[in-house]
LUMTORDREN-245979 format. One record per residue (C-alpha): residue number from 0; x, y, z. Coordinates in steps of 0.02 Angstrom, whole numbers, padded with zeros to 5 digits. Example, Ala and Ser with C-alpha at 12.3 -4.5 7.8 and 13.67 -1.06 7.14 Angstrom:
2
<pos 0 east 00615 north -00225 up 00390>
<pos 1 east 00684 north -00053 up 00357>
//
This chain:
317
<pos 0 east 01217 north -00299 up -02080>
<pos 1 east 01296 north -00228 up -01923>
<pos 2 east 01249 north -00113 up -01788>
<pos 3 east 01349 north 00028 up -01848>
<pos 4 east 01259 north 00028 up -02008>
<pos 5 east 01085 north 00027 up -01922>
<pos 6 east 01150 north 00171 up -01818>
<pos 7 east 01174 north 00268 up -01970>
<pos 8 east 00991 north 00218 up -02041>
<pos 9 east 00925 north 00271 up -01884>
<pos 10 east 01021 north 00439 up -01883>
<pos 11 east 00961 north 00473 up -02068>
<pos 12 east 00771 north 00445 up -02005>
<pos 13 east 00794 north 00557 up -01846>
<pos 14 east 00878 north 00701 up -01955>
<pos 15 east 00809 north 00671 up -02133>
<pos 16 east 00976 north 00744 up -02195>
<pos 17 east 01136 north 00662 up -02250>
<pos 18 east 01260 north 00791 up -02187>
<pos 19 east 01177 north 00805 up -02016>
<pos 20 east 01161 north 00629 up -01995>
<pos 21 east 01334 north 00592 up -02026>
<pos 22 east 01391 north 00738 up -01914>
<pos 23 east 01280 north 00661 up -01774>
<pos 24 east 01379 north 00489 up -01815>
<pos 25 east 01546 north 00574 up -01824>
<pos 26 east 01590 north 00517 up -01999>
<pos 27 east 01590 north 00592 up -02160>
<pos 28 east 01442 north 00621 up -02261>
<pos 29 east 01496 north 00489 up -02414>
<pos 30 east 01542 north 00368 up -02292>
<pos 31 east 01387 north 00358 up -02212>
<pos 32 east 01295 north 00372 up -02382>
<pos 33 east 01411 north 00224 up -02433>
<pos 34 east 01347 north 00117 up -02285>
<pos 35 east 01168 north 00140 up -02303>
<pos 36 east 01183 north 00093 up -02492>
<pos 37 east 01269 north -00072 up -02447>
<pos 38 east 01145 north -00094 up -02319>
<pos 39 east 01018 north -00079 up -02452>
<pos 40 east 01087 north -00197 up -02578>
<pos 41 east 01105 north -00328 up -02434>
<pos 42 east 00930 north -00310 up -02401>
<pos 43 east 00872 north -00291 up -02569>
<pos 44 east 00741 north -00152 up -02525>
<pos 45 east 00776 north 00050 up -02543>
<pos 46 east 00761 north 00113 up -02373>
<pos 47 east 00789 north 00305 up -02407>
<pos 48 east 00708 north 00392 up -02546>
<pos 49 east 00836 north 00525 up -02598>
<pos 50 east 00758 north 00680 up -02687>
<pos 51 east 00844 north 00854 up -02717>
<pos 52 east 00845 north 00955 up -02553>
<pos 53 east 00753 north 00817 up -02465>
<pos 54 east 00780 north 00644 up -02382>
<pos 55 east 00633 north 00526 up -02334>
<pos 56 east 00624 north 00344 up -02274>
<pos 57 east 00524 north 00223 up -02385>
<pos 58 east 00364 north 00132 up -02287>
<pos 59 east 00510 north -00013 up -02277>
<pos 60 east 00627 north 00098 up -02200>
<pos 61 east 00522 north 00170 up -02079>
<pos 62 east 00491 north -00013 up -02024>
<pos 63 east 00677 north -00071 up -02018>
<pos 64 east 00712 north 00100 up -01918>
<pos 65 east 00594 north 00044 up -01780>
<pos 66 east 00664 north -00114 up -01761>
<pos 67 east 00839 north -00042 up -01772>
<pos 68 east 00801 north 00077 up -01627>
<pos 69 east 00758 north -00085 up -01542>
<pos 70 east 00920 north -00188 up -01569>
<pos 71 east 01022 north -00023 up -01537>
<pos 72 east 00936 north 00006 up -01364>
<pos 73 east 00972 north -00185 up -01331>
<pos 74 east 01156 north -00180 up -01377>
<pos 75 east 01173 north -00015 up -01262>
<pos 76 east 01089 north -00108 up -01116>
<pos 77 east 01211 north -00261 up -01139>
<pos 78 east 01356 north -00133 up -01136>
<pos 79 east 01293 north -00064 up -00989>
<pos 80 east 01278 north -00236 up -00907>
<pos 81 east 01457 north -00260 up -00938>
<pos 82 east 01514 north -00088 up -00867>
<pos 83 east 01416 north -00122 up -00713>
<pos 84 east 01482 north -00285 up -00678>
<pos 85 east 01661 north -00210 up -00703>
<pos 86 east 01633 north -00062 up -00603>
<pos 87 east 01464 north -00056 up -00530>
<pos 88 east 01509 north 00125 up -00451>
<pos 89 east 01508 north 00193 up -00623>
<pos 90 east 01352 north 00139 up -00691>
<pos 91 east 01167 north 00178 up -00691>
<pos 92 east 01062 north 00135 up -00528>
<pos 93 east 00875 north 00132 up -00546>
<pos 94 east 00797 north 00149 up -00369>
<pos 95 east 00610 north 00151 up -00339>
<pos 96 east 00526 north 00223 up -00179>
<pos 97 east 00345 north 00247 up -00127>
<pos 98 east 00259 north 00425 up -00134>
<pos 99 east 00246 north 00452 up 00074>
<pos 100 east 00426 north 00427 up 00090>
<pos 101 east 00522 north 00485 up -00082>
<pos 102 east 00489 north 00666 up -00068>
<pos 103 east 00539 north 00670 up 00111>
<pos 104 east 00701 north 00561 up 00127>
<pos 105 east 00781 north 00600 up -00055>
<pos 106 east 00827 north 00793 up -00016>
<pos 107 east 00921 north 00706 up 00134>
<pos 108 east 01003 north 00571 up 00057>
<pos 109 east 01034 north 00618 up -00115>
<pos 110 east 01185 north 00724 up -00091>
<pos 111 east 01287 north 00620 up 00020>
<pos 112 east 01261 north 00469 up -00089>
<pos 113 east 01321 north 00573 up -00241>
<pos 114 east 01470 north 00625 up -00131>
<pos 115 east 01515 north 00443 up -00088>
<pos 116 east 01489 north 00369 up -00266>
<pos 117 east 01532 north 00526 up -00383>
<pos 118 east 01522 north 00407 up -00544>
<pos 119 east 01364 north 00331 up -00520>
<pos 120 east 01206 north 00389 up -00599>
<pos 121 east 01057 north 00369 up -00478>
<pos 122 east 00887 north 00364 up -00575>
<pos 123 east 00739 north 00390 up -00450>
<pos 124 east 00565 north 00323 up -00474>
<pos 125 east 00418 north 00362 up -00381>
<pos 126 east 00286 north 00227 up -00380>
<pos 127 east 00169 north 00124 up -00254>
<pos 128 east 00248 north -00013 up -00164>
<pos 129 east 00163 north -00140 up -00282>
<pos 130 east 00224 north -00062 up -00441>
<pos 131 east 00399 north -00044 up -00373>
<pos 132 east 00392 north -00229 up -00321>
<pos 133 east 00341 north -00286 up -00505>
<pos 134 east 00485 north -00175 up -00585>
<pos 135 east 00608 north -00239 up -00467>
<pos 136 east 00553 north -00431 up -00507>
<pos 137 east 00554 north -00377 up -00691>
<pos 138 east 00730 north -00311 up -00691>
<pos 139 east 00665 north -00125 up -00750>
<pos 140 east 00721 north -00060 up -00566>
<pos 141 east 00885 north -00118 up -00460>
<pos 142 east 00828 north -00066 up -00300>
<pos 143 east 00676 north -00024 up -00193>
<pos 144 east 00651 north 00084 up -00042>
<pos 145 east 00503 north 00010 up 00056>
<pos 146 east 00399 north -00011 up 00205>
<pos 147 east 00414 north -00190 up 00259>
<pos 148 east 00372 north -00332 up 00285>
<pos 149 east 00320 north -00362 up 00092>
<pos 150 east 00277 north -00520 up -00003>
<pos 151 east 00437 north -00534 up -00105>
<pos 152 east 00588 north -00647 up -00123>
<pos 153 east 00707 north -00521 up -00117>
<pos 154 east 00868 north -00475 up -00018>
<pos 155 east 00813 north -00349 up 00119>
<pos 156 east 00938 north -00228 up 00201>
<pos 157 east 00844 north -00143 up 00356>
<pos 158 east 00871 north 00051 up 00340>
<pos 159 east 00785 north 00132 up 00496>
<pos 160 east 00608 north 00149 up 00603>
<pos 161 east 00504 north 00293 up 00579>
<pos 162 east 00389 north 00353 up 00715>
<pos 163 east 00211 north 00401 up 00668>
<pos 164 east 00155 north 00567 up 00745>
<pos 165 east -00020 north 00627 up 00778>
<pos 166 east -00072 north 00777 up 00686>
<pos 167 east -00215 north 00885 up 00762>
<pos 168 east -00289 north 01051 up 00727>
<pos 169 east -00213 north 01182 up 00830>
<pos 170 east -00404 north 01224 up 00908>
<pos 171 east -00411 north 01021 up 00956>
<pos 172 east -00403 north 00982 up 01138>
<pos 173 east -00272 north 00869 up 01122>
<pos 174 east -00155 north 01023 up 01057>
<pos 175 east -00142 north 01082 up 01236>
<pos 176 east -00037 north 00935 up 01294>
<pos 177 east 00108 north 01022 up 01203>
<pos 178 east 00271 north 00902 up 01212>
<pos 179 east 00190 north 00783 up 01328>
<pos 180 east 00168 north 00606 up 01223>
<pos 181 east -00004 north 00540 up 01208>
<pos 182 east -00058 north 00371 up 01221>
<pos 183 east -00132 north 00288 up 01058>
<pos 184 east -00288 north 00266 up 01164>
<pos 185 east -00323 north 00441 up 01148>
<pos 186 east -00389 north 00406 up 00969>
<pos 187 east -00529 north 00280 up 01039>
<pos 188 east -00682 north 00335 up 00932>
<pos 189 east -00589 north 00458 up 00840>
<pos 190 east -00618 north 00474 up 00654>
<pos 191 east -00451 north 00479 up 00570>
<pos 192 east -00413 north 00559 up 00394>
<pos 193 east -00334 north 00417 up 00298>
<pos 194 east -00252 north 00408 up 00120>
<pos 195 east -00337 north 00314 up -00017>
<pos 196 east -00319 north 00124 up -00072>
<pos 197 east -00143 north 00074 up -00144>
<pos 198 east -00054 north 00178 up -00030>
<pos 199 east 00054 north 00066 up 00117>
<pos 200 east 00041 north 00199 up 00231>
<pos 201 east -00163 north 00186 up 00240>
<pos 202 east -00137 north 00006 up 00286>
<pos 203 east -00011 north 00059 up 00417>
<pos 204 east -00116 north 00196 up 00495>
<pos 205 east -00270 north 00068 up 00480>
<pos 206 east -00167 north -00042 up 00593>
<pos 207 east -00150 north 00111 up 00728>
<pos 208 east -00324 north 00127 up 00718>
<pos 209 east -00379 north -00037 up 00759>
<pos 210 east -00241 north -00038 up 00900>
<pos 211 east -00327 north 00115 up 00959>
<pos 212 east -00519 north 00093 up 00936>
<pos 213 east -00510 north 00234 up 00808>
<pos 214 east -00590 north 00218 up 00636>
<pos 215 east -00581 north 00302 up 00466>
<pos 216 east -00676 north 00445 up 00430>
<pos 217 east -00811 north 00406 up 00301>
<pos 218 east -00822 north 00493 up 00135>
<pos 219 east -00655 north 00558 up 00131>
<pos 220 east -00495 north 00471 up 00061>
<pos 221 east -00336 north 00588 up 00021>
<pos 222 east -00225 north 00557 up -00128>
<pos 223 east -00063 north 00624 up -00040>
<pos 224 east -00012 north 00673 up 00120>
<pos 225 east 00006 north 00852 up 00084>
<pos 226 east -00189 north 00840 up 00068>
<pos 227 east -00203 north 00757 up 00234>
<pos 228 east -00097 north 00908 up 00306>
<pos 229 east -00215 north 01035 up 00226>
<pos 230 east -00363 north 00957 up 00293>
<pos 231 east -00302 north 00938 up 00464>
<pos 232 east -00243 north 01119 up 00466>
<pos 233 east -00429 north 01176 up 00403>
<pos 234 east -00496 north 01090 up 00555>
<pos 235 east -00567 north 00942 up 00470>
<pos 236 east -00487 north 00811 up 00576>
<pos 237 east -00348 north 00724 up 00626>
<pos 238 east -00220 north 00598 up 00549>
<pos 239 east -00057 north 00510 up 00576>
<pos 240 east 00110 north 00577 up 00485>
<pos 241 east 00278 north 00494 up 00481>
<pos 242 east 00398 north 00591 up 00565>
<pos 243 east 00515 north 00618 up 00407>
<pos 244 east 00363 north 00728 up 00336>
<pos 245 east 00371 north 00855 up 00451>
<pos 246 east 00569 north 00876 up 00459>
<pos 247 east 00642 north 01029 up 00344>
<pos 248 east 00644 north 01062 up 00220>
<pos 249 east 00468 north 01036 up 00246>
<pos 250 east 00395 north 01195 up 00308>
<pos 251 east 00288 north 01194 up 00474>
<pos 252 east 00098 north 01207 up 00454>
<pos 253 east 00051 north 01339 up 00574>
<pos 254 east -00132 north 01268 up 00588>
<pos 255 east -00061 north 01104 up 00658>
<pos 256 east -00006 north 01034 up 00822>
<pos 257 east 00105 north 00881 up 00811>
<pos 258 east 00103 north 00751 up 00971>
<pos 259 east 00221 north 00603 up 00994>
<pos 260 east 00158 north 00448 up 01046>
<pos 261 east 00204 north 00354 up 01217>
<pos 262 east 00265 north 00185 up 01208>
<pos 263 east 00227 north 00068 up 01137>
<pos 264 east 00255 north 00189 up 00985>
<pos 265 east 00177 north 00155 up 00813>
<pos 266 east 00303 north 00158 up 00678>
<pos 267 east 00353 north 00092 up 00513>
<pos 268 east 00517 north 00003 up 00468>
<pos 269 east 00609 north 00057 up 00307>
<pos 270 east 00714 north -00054 up 00206>
<pos 271 east 00814 north -00085 up 00043>
<pos 272 east 00767 north -00225 up -00065>
<pos 273 east 00849 north -00302 up -00212>
<pos 274 east 00875 north -00456 up -00321>
<pos 275 east 00985 north -00585 up -00237>
<pos 276 east 01085 north -00594 up -00413>
<pos 277 east 01109 north -00400 up -00429>
<pos 278 east 01284 north -00353 up -00472>
<pos 279 east 01247 north -00192 up -00364>
<pos 280 east 01233 north -00301 up -00204>
<pos 281 east 01397 north -00230 up -00121>
<pos 282 east 01375 north -00063 up -00178>
<pos 283 east 01186 north -00068 up -00105>
<pos 284 east 01247 north -00122 up 00057>
<pos 285 east 01370 north 00025 up 00068>
<pos 286 east 01232 north 00144 up 00009>
<pos 287 east 01114 north 00084 up 00147>
<pos 288 east 01252 north 00133 up 00273>
<pos 289 east 01248 north 00307 up 00203>
<pos 290 east 01071 north 00309 up 00231>
<pos 291 east 01085 north 00250 up 00399>
<pos 292 east 01196 north 00377 up 00447>
<pos 293 east 01095 north 00516 up 00370>
<pos 294 east 00926 north 00466 up 00467>
<pos 295 east 01035 north 00444 up 00624>
<pos 296 east 01065 north 00629 up 00623>
<pos 297 east 00877 north 00670 up 00585>
<pos 298 east 00789 north 00550 up 00687>
<pos 299 east 00896 north 00496 up 00820>
<pos 300 east 01023 north 00348 up 00839>
<pos 301 east 00868 north 00233 up 00902>
<pos 302 east 00795 north 00256 up 00726>
<pos 303 east 00933 north 00136 up 00656>
<pos 304 east 00922 north 00022 up 00799>
<pos 305 east 00792 north -00084 up 00712>
<pos 306 east 00707 north -00162 up 00879>
<pos 307 east 00549 north -00259 up 00798>
<pos 308 east 00406 north -00151 up 00739>
<pos 309 east 00270 north -00106 up 00863>
<pos 310 east 00141 north -00108 up 00730>
<pos 311 east 00139 north -00217 up 00574>
<pos 312 east 00179 north -00116 up 00429>
<pos 313 east 00066 north -00137 up 00271>
<pos 314 east 00106 north -00280 up 00150>
<pos 315 east 00023 north -00174 up 00009>
<pos 316 east 00074 north -00020 up -00070>
//
C-alpha cells in the first residue's frame, strides 16, 4: 500500500467514475483500475463495487477512503513543512488577527506584503484574542497580530501604538470643541458604550473608564465596532474608537464627532507574536517592518516609536 494508490482510491470515491478519476490523477484508466485492484488484493477486501454504468464504494471502501484522506492530508502537510524550511517566502503563512483590528489594518498592509513577498500565500483568520492564542499554541496559526500584553510564551515583535479617539454624537456639547484635544477627565460620570465580553478592546476601554471616572452604560453591549458607531450616531451615547477604525477606506459618519485626547493619551499597543521555533522567524521580522512602514504613513511616525503604553491594554480577547 502506498500514497499513490490511496490517492487513486480517493479520486474514485470523489468522482464515482474510473475515467474521470484517472483524468483527475493524470493517469490512464487501465493504470488506475489495475492499482486499485492491487490495493484490494493487498487488503483482502473489496473496496469498489463495479456495476455497468455505475461505480460505488463498498462500506469498507468508504471507511478506507475516509482514513486515506487523512493520510494524504498529513503527507501534504509534511511536504509543506519541508518547502517552508527550504524557502519560507514561497510557503503558506496563516495569520490571526482580532476583530477590532483586522478589517481596519488589513486593507492597508496586505497589498504591500504581497508586493514584498509575491510567492507567499497569506491565509487570514479573524478571531478573538483568546482563540488566536490557542491556535498559535496548537500550531494551527503561524503568527498572530494582537494587542499586548498577553499571557503567552511567544516571541513578541512590537508593531505600533494606536490612539483611542472619543466618539460623541454631533449634538453632544463636547462636539463644539472641534480639533481641541480633551482630557480623559471629561468622561467623569459619563456612561460609555462598550463591546460585549471577550473583546480585548472592551477591557482596554474599561481601563480608560477607570482612569477617567466613567462607567459602562448598563443594559447595552455591542457585538462589533460598527454597532457602537451606529449607536453613537443615533445619539444613544459616547464610545472610544481606535484611530485606524476611522481612517479611509472607512467612510466617515456624519452623526459623529471625533475628539483626540490630551496627554497622557489612552492607546493600545499592537504586536506580532509567533512561536520561538517557527521557521518563519526571519520572514516575520521583515513583514513586521513592512507593517510599521505602512502604519507610520497612516498614524504618523510616533505610532511606531513604541513608548510605554499609557493605558494597560487588555489581556483577554
